[in-house]
TORKOL-4160 file (C-alpha; in steps of 0.2 Angstrom, whole numbers, padded with zeros to 4 digits, m for minus):
326
<pt num="1" X="m0095" Y="m0007" Z="0016"/>
<pt num="2" X="m0079" Y="m0016" Z="0018"/>
<pt num="3" X="m0079" Y="m0035" Z="0017"/>
<pt num="4" X="m0066" Y="m0043" Z="0028"/>
<pt num="5" X="m0063" Y="m0062" Z="0027"/>
<pt num="6" X="m0057" Y="m0070" Z="0043"/>
<pt num="7" X="m0041" Y="m0079" Z="0040"/>
<pt num="8" X="m0039" Y="m0097" Z="0046"/>
<pt num="9" X="m0021" Y="m0092" Z="0052"/>
<pt num="10" X="m0030" Y="m0082" Z="0066"/>
<pt num="11" X="m0030" Y="m0099" Z="0074"/>
<pt num="12" X="m0011" Y="m0100" Z="0075"/>
<pt num="13" X="m0003" Y="m0099" Z="0093"/>
<pt num="14" X="m0002" Y="m0081" Z="0100"/>
<pt num="15" X="m0012" Y="m0073" Z="0085"/>
<pt num="16" X="m0020" Y="m0056" Z="0090"/>
<pt num="17" X="m0033" Y="m0050" Z="0077"/>
<pt num="18" X="m0029" Y="m0034" Z="0068"/>
<pt num="19" X="m0041" Y="m0019" Z="0068"/>
<pt num="20" X="m0046" Y="m0006" Z="0056"/>
<pt num="21" X="m0042" Y="m0009" Z="0038"/>
<pt num="22" X="m0032" Y="m0025" Z="0042"/>
<pt num="23" X="m0046" Y="m0033" Z="0051"/>
<pt num="24" X="m0047" Y="m0051" Z="0047"/>
<pt num="25" X="m0029" Y="m0056" Z="0049"/>
<pt num="26" X="m0017" Y="m0055" Z="0063"/>
<pt num="27" X="m0009" Y="m0039" Z="0070"/>
<pt num="28" X="0004" Y="m0050" Z="0078"/>
<pt num="29" X="0008" Y="m0067" Z="0085"/>
<pt num="30" X="0014" Y="m0062" Z="0102"/>
<pt num="31" X="0030" Y="m0052" Z="0098"/>
<pt num="32" X="0029" Y="m0039" Z="0085"/>
<pt num="33" X="0047" Y="m0034" Z="0086"/>
<pt num="34" X="0053" Y="m0051" Z="0084"/>
<pt num="35" X="0042" Y="m0053" Z="0069"/>
<pt num="36" X="0049" Y="m0037" Z="0062"/>
<pt num="37" X="0067" Y="m0043" Z="0064"/>
<pt num="38" X="0063" Y="m0059" Z="0056"/>
<pt num="39" X="0055" Y="m0050" Z="0041"/>
<pt num="40" X="0070" Y="m0038" Z="0040"/>
<pt num="41" X="0082" Y="m0054" Z="0040"/>
<pt num="42" X="0072" Y="m0062" Z="0026"/>
<pt num="43" X="0063" Y="m0075" Z="0035"/>
<pt num="44" X="0045" Y="m0079" Z="0039"/>
<pt num="45" X="0029" Y="m0072" Z="0029"/>
<pt num="46" X="0015" Y="m0061" Z="0031"/>
<pt num="47" X="m0004" Y="m0066" Z="0030"/>
<pt num="48" X="m0012" Y="m0053" Z="0019"/>
<pt num="49" X="m0027" Y="m0064" Z="0014"/>
<pt num="50" X="m0039" Y="m0050" Z="0019"/>
<pt num="51" X="m0034" Y="m0040" Z="0003"/>
<pt num="52" X="m0045" Y="m0040" Z="m0012"/>
<pt num="53" X="m0039" Y="m0050" Z="m0028"/>
<pt num="54" X="m0045" Y="m0045" Z="m0045"/>
<pt num="55" X="m0040" Y="m0054" Z="m0062"/>
<pt num="56" X="m0042" Y="m0048" Z="m0080"/>
<pt num="57" X="m0041" Y="m0061" Z="m0093"/>
<pt num="58" X="m0043" Y="m0061" Z="m0112"/>
<pt num="59" X="m0032" Y="m0057" Z="m0127"/>
<pt num="60" X="m0035" Y="m0038" Z="m0126"/>
<pt num="61" X="m0032" Y="m0037" Z="m0107"/>
<pt num="62" X="m0016" Y="m0027" Z="m0107"/>
<pt num="63" X="m0020" Y="m0015" Z="m0121"/>
<pt num="64" X="m0037" Y="m0012" Z="m0112"/>
<pt num="65" X="m0029" Y="m0009" Z="m0095"/>
<pt num="66" X="m0017" Y="0003" Z="m0103"/>
<pt num="67" X="m0031" Y="0014" Z="m0107"/>
<pt num="68" X="m0037" Y="0015" Z="m0089"/>
<pt num="69" X="m0022" Y="0014" Z="m0078"/>
<pt num="70" X="m0009" Y="0027" Z="m0074"/>
<pt num="71" X="0005" Y="0014" Z="m0078"/>
<pt num="72" X="0012" Y="0009" Z="m0095"/>
<pt num="73" X="0006" Y="m0009" Z="m0096"/>
<pt num="74" X="0002" Y="m0012" Z="m0114"/>
<pt num="75" X="0018" Y="m0022" Z="m0116"/>
<pt num="76" X="0020" Y="m0028" Z="m0098"/>
<pt num="77" X="0031" Y="m0044" Z="m0099"/>
<pt num="78" X="0025" Y="m0059" Z="m0090"/>
<pt num="79" X="0030" Y="m0060" Z="m0072"/>
<pt num="80" X="0036" Y="m0042" Z="m0071"/>
<pt num="81" X="0028" Y="m0033" Z="m0056"/>
<pt num="82" X="0020" Y="m0016" Z="m0059"/>
<pt num="83" X="0010" Y="m0003" Z="m0048"/>
<pt num="84" X="m0004" Y="0007" Z="m0056"/>
<pt num="85" X="m0017" Y="0019" Z="m0050"/>
<pt num="86" X="m0035" Y="0023" Z="m0056"/>
<pt num="87" X="m0038" Y="0042" Z="m0054"/>
<pt num="88" X="m0054" Y="0052" Z="m0054"/>
<pt num="89" X="m0058" Y="0064" Z="m0068"/>
<pt num="90" X="m0050" Y="0077" Z="m0058"/>
<pt num="91" X="m0034" Y="0067" Z="m0055"/>
<pt num="92" X="m0037" Y="0061" Z="m0037"/>
<pt num="93" X="m0032" Y="0044" Z="m0032"/>
<pt num="94" X="m0046" Y="0032" Z="m0031"/>
<pt num="95" X="m0038" Y="0014" Z="m0033"/>
<pt num="96" X="m0020" Y="0007" Z="m0031"/>
<pt num="97" X="m0017" Y="m0009" Z="m0040"/>
<pt num="98" X="m0002" Y="m0020" Z="m0037"/>
<pt num="99" X="m0001" Y="m0030" Z="m0053"/>
<pt num="100" X="0008" Y="m0045" Z="m0062"/>
<pt num="101" X="0003" Y="m0054" Z="m0078"/>
<pt num="102" X="0006" Y="m0072" Z="m0079"/>
<pt num="103" X="0006" Y="m0073" Z="m0098"/>
<pt num="104" X="m0013" Y="m0077" Z="m0099"/>
<pt num="105" X="m0021" Y="m0067" Z="m0085"/>
<pt num="106" X="m0017" Y="m0050" Z="m0076"/>
<pt num="107" X="m0018" Y="m0052" Z="m0057"/>
<pt num="108" X="m0020" Y="m0037" Z="m0045"/>
<pt num="109" X="m0021" Y="m0036" Z="m0026"/>
<pt num="110" X="m0030" Y="m0021" Z="m0019"/>
<pt num="111" X="m0035" Y="m0013" Z="m0002"/>
<pt num="112" X="m0047" Y="m0024" Z="0008"/>
<pt num="113" X="m0065" Y="m0021" Z="0002"/>
<pt num="114" X="m0061" Y="m0010" Z="m0012"/>
<pt num="115" X="m0062" Y="m0023" Z="m0026"/>
<pt num="116" X="m0081" Y="m0022" Z="m0028"/>
<pt num="117" X="m0079" Y="m0003" Z="m0033"/>
<pt num="118" X="m0064" Y="m0007" Z="m0044"/>
<pt num="119" X="m0073" Y="m0021" Z="m0053"/>
<pt num="120" X="m0089" Y="m0010" Z="m0055"/>
<pt num="121" X="m0078" Y="0003" Z="m0063"/>
<pt num="122" X="m0069" Y="m0009" Z="m0074"/>
<pt num="123" X="m0085" Y="m0017" Z="m0080"/>
<pt num="124" X="m0092" Y="0000" Z="m0085"/>
<pt num="125" X="m0077" Y="0002" Z="m0096"/>
<pt num="126" X="m0077" Y="m0014" Z="m0105"/>
<pt num="127" X="m0087" Y="m0009" Z="m0121"/>
<pt num="128" X="m0082" Y="m0021" Z="m0135"/>
<pt num="129" X="m0065" Y="m0026" Z="m0128"/>
<pt num="130" X="m0062" Y="m0045" Z="m0126"/>
<pt num="131" X="m0059" Y="m0045" Z="m0108"/>
<pt num="132" X="m0066" Y="m0054" Z="m0093"/>
<pt num="133" X="m0065" Y="m0046" Z="m0075"/>
<pt num="134" X="m0067" Y="m0057" Z="m0060"/>
<pt num="135" X="m0066" Y="m0055" Z="m0041"/>
<pt num="136" X="m0055" Y="m0069" Z="m0035"/>
<pt num="137" X="m0054" Y="m0064" Z="m0017"/>
<pt num="138" X="m0064" Y="m0079" Z="m0011"/>
<pt num="139" X="m0053" Y="m0091" Z="m0020"/>
<pt num="140" X="m0036" Y="m0083" Z="m0018"/>
<pt num="141" X="m0026" Y="m0076" Z="m0003"/>
<pt num="142" X="m0011" Y="m0064" Z="m0004"/>
<pt num="143" X="0004" Y="m0069" Z="0006"/>
<pt num="144" X="0020" Y="m0059" Z="0007"/>
<pt num="145" X="0038" Y="m0066" Z="0008"/>
<pt num="146" X="0051" Y="m0053" Z="0013"/>
<pt num="147" X="0066" Y="m0048" Z="0002"/>
<pt num="148" X="0080" Y="m0060" Z="0005"/>
<pt num="149" X="0068" Y="m0075" Z="0008"/>
<pt num="150" X="0074" Y="m0091" Z="0001"/>
<pt num="151" X="0057" Y="m0100" Z="0003"/>
<pt num="152" X="0051" Y="m0108" Z="m0013"/>
<pt num="153" X="0034" Y="m0102" Z="m0019"/>
<pt num="154" X="0021" Y="m0116" Z="m0022"/>
<pt num="155" X="0019" Y="m0122" Z="m0040"/>
<pt num="156" X="0001" Y="m0116" Z="m0040"/>
<pt num="157" X="0005" Y="m0098" Z="m0034"/>
<pt num="158" X="0006" Y="m0083" Z="m0045"/>
<pt num="159" X="0022" Y="m0073" Z="m0040"/>
<pt num="160" X="0024" Y="m0054" Z="m0040"/>
<pt num="161" X="0042" Y="m0050" Z="m0036"/>
<pt num="162" X="0047" Y="m0033" Z="m0030"/>
<pt num="163" X="0062" Y="m0025" Z="m0022"/>
<pt num="164" X="0053" Y="m0027" Z="m0005"/>
<pt num="165" X="0049" Y="m0045" Z="m0007"/>
<pt num="166" X="0037" Y="m0057" Z="m0016"/>
<pt num="167" X="0018" Y="m0056" Z="m0015"/>
<pt num="168" X="0010" Y="m0073" Z="m0019"/>
<pt num="169" X="m0007" Y="m0076" Z="m0025"/>
<pt num="170" X="m0010" Y="m0092" Z="m0017"/>
<pt num="171" X="m0026" Y="m0104" Z="m0018"/>
<pt num="172" X="m0035" Y="m0099" Z="m0002"/>
<pt num="173" X="m0037" Y="m0118" Z="0003"/>
<pt num="174" X="m0018" Y="m0120" Z="0003"/>
<pt num="175" X="m0015" Y="m0106" Z="0016"/>
<pt num="176" X="m0014" Y="m0117" Z="0032"/>
<pt num="177" X="m0001" Y="m0129" Z="0023"/>
<pt num="178" X="0009" Y="m0114" Z="0017"/>
<pt num="179" X="0010" Y="m0107" Z="0034"/>
<pt num="180" X="0015" Y="m0123" Z="0042"/>
<pt num="181" X="0029" Y="m0125" Z="0029"/>
<pt num="182" X="0035" Y="m0107" Z="0028"/>
<pt num="183" X="0034" Y="m0100" Z="0046"/>
<pt num="184" X="0036" Y="m0091" Z="0057"/>
<pt num="185" X="0021" Y="m0080" Z="0053"/>
<pt num="186" X="0023" Y="m0061" Z="0055"/>
<pt num="187" X="0008" Y="m0049" Z="0058"/>
<pt num="188" X="0003" Y="m0033" Z="0050"/>
<pt num="189" X="0011" Y="m0023" Z="0064"/>
<pt num="190" X="0028" Y="m0029" Z="0058"/>
<pt num="191" X="0023" Y="m0027" Z="0040"/>
<pt num="192" X="0017" Y="m0009" Z="0042"/>
<pt num="193" X="0032" Y="m0004" Z="0052"/>
<pt num="194" X="0043" Y="m0009" Z="0038"/>
<pt num="195" X="0032" Y="m0001" Z="0025"/>
<pt num="196" X="0033" Y="0015" Z="0035"/>
<pt num="197" X="0052" Y="0014" Z="0036"/>
<pt num="198" X="0052" Y="0011" Z="0017"/>
<pt num="199" X="0041" Y="0027" Z="0014"/>
<pt num="200" X="0028" Y="0017" Z="0004"/>
<pt num="201" X="0011" Y="0025" Z="0004"/>
<pt num="202" X="m0005" Y="0015" Z="0006"/>
<pt num="203" X="m0022" Y="0019" Z="m0001"/>
<pt num="204" X="m0034" Y="0025" Z="0012"/>
<pt num="205" X="m0020" Y="0029" Z="0025"/>
<pt num="206" X="m0009" Y="0041" Z="0015"/>
<pt num="207" X="m0023" Y="0046" Z="0004"/>
<pt num="208" X="m0039" Y="0055" Z="0006"/>
<pt num="209" X="m0052" Y="0062" Z="m0006"/>
<pt num="210" X="m0040" Y="0076" Z="m0012"/>
<pt num="211" X="m0024" Y="0066" Z="m0015"/>
<pt num="212" X="m0015" Y="0068" Z="m0031"/>
<pt num="213" X="m0001" Y="0056" Z="m0036"/>
<pt num="214" X="0013" Y="0069" Z="m0035"/>
<pt num="215" X="0010" Y="0072" Z="m0016"/>
<pt num="216" X="0015" Y="0054" Z="m0012"/>
<pt num="217" X="0030" Y="0053" Z="m0024"/>
<pt num="218" X="0021" Y="0041" Z="m0036"/>
<pt num="219" X="0026" Y="0049" Z="m0052"/>
<pt num="220" X="0037" Y="0036" Z="m0061"/>
<pt num="221" X="0034" Y="0022" Z="m0049"/>
<pt num="222" X="0015" Y="0021" Z="m0052"/>
<pt num="223" X="0012" Y="0035" Z="m0065"/>
<pt num="224" X="0020" Y="0034" Z="m0082"/>
<pt num="225" X="0022" Y="0051" Z="m0089"/>
<pt num="226" X="0025" Y="0046" Z="m0107"/>
<pt num="227" X="0009" Y="0036" Z="m0111"/>
<pt num="228" X="m0007" Y="0039" Z="m0119"/>
<pt num="229" X="m0023" Y="0047" Z="m0112"/>
<pt num="230" X="m0031" Y="0040" Z="m0096"/>
<pt num="231" X="m0044" Y="0047" Z="m0084"/>
<pt num="232" X="m0036" Y="0061" Z="m0073"/>
<pt num="233" X="m0021" Y="0063" Z="m0085"/>
<pt num="234" X="m0024" Y="0082" Z="m0087"/>
<pt num="235" X="m0021" Y="0085" Z="m0069"/>
<pt num="236" X="m0005" Y="0074" Z="m0068"/>
<pt num="237" X="0002" Y="0083" Z="m0083"/>
<pt num="238" X="m0002" Y="0101" Z="m0077"/>
<pt num="239" X="0005" Y="0099" Z="m0060"/>
<pt num="240" X="0021" Y="0090" Z="m0067"/>
<pt num="241" X="0024" Y="0103" Z="m0080"/>
<pt num="242" X="0017" Y="0119" Z="m0072"/>
<pt num="243" X="0017" Y="0118" Z="m0054"/>
<pt num="244" X="0019" Y="0109" Z="m0037"/>
<pt num="245" X="0007" Y="0099" Z="m0027"/>
<pt num="246" X="m0001" Y="0107" Z="m0013"/>
<pt num="247" X="0005" Y="0094" Z="0000"/>
<pt num="248" X="0020" Y="0082" Z="0002"/>
<pt num="249" X="0023" Y="0066" Z="0011"/>
<pt num="250" X="0036" Y="0067" Z="0025"/>
<pt num="251" X="0044" Y="0054" Z="0036"/>
<pt num="252" X="0044" Y="0058" Z="0054"/>
<pt num="253" X="0055" Y="0052" Z="0069"/>
<pt num="254" X="0044" Y="0053" Z="0084"/>
<pt num="255" X="0049" Y="0057" Z="0102"/>
<pt num="256" X="0052" Y="0040" Z="0109"/>
<pt num="257" X="0047" Y="0045" Z="0127"/>
<pt num="258" X="0028" Y="0045" Z="0122"/>
<pt num="259" X="0018" Y="0030" Z="0127"/>
<pt num="260" X="0005" Y="0030" Z="0114"/>
<pt num="261" X="0007" Y="0032" Z="0095"/>
<pt num="262" X="m0002" Y="0046" Z="0086"/>
<pt num="263" X="m0018" Y="0040" Z="0077"/>
<pt num="264" X="m0021" Y="0042" Z="0059"/>
<pt num="265" X="m0027" Y="0060" Z="0056"/>
<pt num="266" X="m0018" Y="0067" Z="0071"/>
<pt num="267" X="m0013" Y="0085" Z="0068"/>
<pt num="268" X="0004" Y="0091" Z="0063"/>
<pt num="269" X="0010" Y="0108" Z="0068"/>
<pt num="270" X="0026" Y="0118" Z="0068"/>
<pt num="271" X="0035" Y="0116" Z="0085"/>
<pt num="272" X="0038" Y="0134" Z="0086"/>
<pt num="273" X="0019" Y="0138" Z="0086"/>
<pt num="274" X="0015" Y="0126" Z="0100"/>
<pt num="275" X="0001" Y="0113" Z="0102"/>
<pt num="276" X="m0012" Y="0127" Z="0099"/>
<pt num="277" X="m0004" Y="0132" Z="0083"/>
<pt num="278" X="m0011" Y="0131" Z="0065"/>
<pt num="279" X="m0013" Y="0114" Z="0059"/>
<pt num="280" X="m0001" Y="0111" Z="0044"/>
<pt num="281" X="m0004" Y="0092" Z="0040"/>
<pt num="282" X="m0009" Y="0076" Z="0048"/>
<pt num="283" X="m0002" Y="0059" Z="0052"/>
<pt num="284" X="m0006" Y="0045" Z="0040"/>
<pt num="285" X="0002" Y="0030" Z="0048"/>
<pt num="286" X="0012" Y="0028" Z="0064"/>
<pt num="287" X="0022" Y="0013" Z="0069"/>
<pt num="288" X="0035" Y="0006" Z="0082"/>
<pt num="289" X="0050" Y="0001" Z="0072"/>
<pt num="290" X="0062" Y="m0012" Z="0080"/>
<pt num="291" X="0077" Y="m0001" Z="0077"/>
<pt num="292" X="0071" Y="0017" Z="0074"/>
<pt num="293" X="0058" Y="0017" Z="0088"/>
<pt num="294" X="0042" Y="0027" Z="0085"/>
<pt num="295" X="0040" Y="0033" Z="0067"/>
<pt num="296" X="0027" Y="0039" Z="0056"/>
<pt num="297" X="0022" Y="0045" Z="0038"/>
<pt num="298" X="0012" Y="0062" Z="0037"/>
<pt num="299" X="0005" Y="0073" Z="0024"/>
<pt num="300" X="0010" Y="0092" Z="0026"/>
<pt num="301" X="0008" Y="0108" Z="0017"/>
<pt num="302" X="0021" Y="0110" Z="0003"/>
<pt num="303" X="0028" Y="0126" Z="0011"/>
<pt num="304" X="0032" Y="0118" Z="0028"/>
<pt num="305" X="0051" Y="0121" Z="0030"/>
<pt num="306" X="0060" Y="0104" Z="0027"/>
<pt num="307" X="0071" Y="0107" Z="0043"/>
<pt num="308" X="0057" Y="0113" Z="0054"/>
<pt num="309" X="0054" Y="0104" Z="0070"/>
<pt num="310" X="0036" Y="0098" Z="0071"/>
<pt num="311" X="0023" Y="0094" Z="0084"/>
<pt num="312" X="0011" Y="0079" Z="0082"/>
<pt num="313" X="m0006" Y="0077" Z="0091"/>
<pt num="314" X="m0006" Y="0084" Z="0108"/>
<pt num="315" X="0012" Y="0089" Z="0108"/>
<pt num="316" X="0024" Y="0074" Z="0103"/>
<pt num="317" X="0040" Y="0081" Z="0096"/>
<pt num="318" X="0044" Y="0075" Z="0078"/>
<pt num="319" X="0059" Y="0078" Z="0066"/>
<pt num="320" X="0055" Y="0076" Z="0048"/>
<pt num="321" X="0064" Y="0068" Z="0033"/>
<pt num="322" X="0060" Y="0073" Z="0015"/>
<pt num="323" X="0050" Y="0060" Z="0005"/>
<pt num="324" X="0043" Y="0072" Z="m0008"/>
<pt num="325" X="0053" Y="0087" Z="m0012"/>
<pt num="326" X="0044" Y="0104" Z="m0009"/>
């Protein structure tokens, strides 16, 4: 069962609570498009304090994590961001970790409510390694500063810097003061719209129980092909060397005349087959973008022609852009 901590920033003026996986923080603060534009311009911040925070400390932390994760982290330099997965024995995506090491401790933020299962797995794999795994969700909040932001991170924050901006692991008690100093706040609707625009997959939305990393374009970004063994590696190597994944992630431009956005799981079909045609995929995330209009990510069968017009849900027209090559 997911655990959602209610953010104190829901008391900010105009805050409207998010639902679904982002429950516990604000969906928006009165104007999602204004918030999107602010983030795109490098101003403001996003409250992601509902996300799980896990730390691994001890002198063998990086060599130990290297054995478990899909990413090469045994020599991860301090303050360098990394992404990594934990796979099932059959190579299906189970966890997505957003990592940084501060020189003494490895920090990761993960999807809300998944930290308990992640920690249980990590604890089961400790054996005789000198490592300590801890759930720091109650003590630390994640906040996001967009790319281009000139805001200074507080001295007591751990910073994870990426091309998309900086993720800060901030003491949870400091969240209200941080918001007062670094506003305006932007909600998850704005953050998610920019994530979809950037074609960045998210665990639990772009993934299901069958997802393998190749389908989402995560080879290289979150999966290192030249490292030692880890759980699920056989599937990764086999698909990379001998075949193609059964599905592929696509970016969709949706018909802007529709009032409602397609929900997660809405079927995707060929436009030529009509709304009663065979389902060839499903919408994973949809959003309203401040410049592009309604957009979405979807998983479709690999053999869907890349130039084929599509229908989403009850008949919304969609044009696709390739994210993962067929």
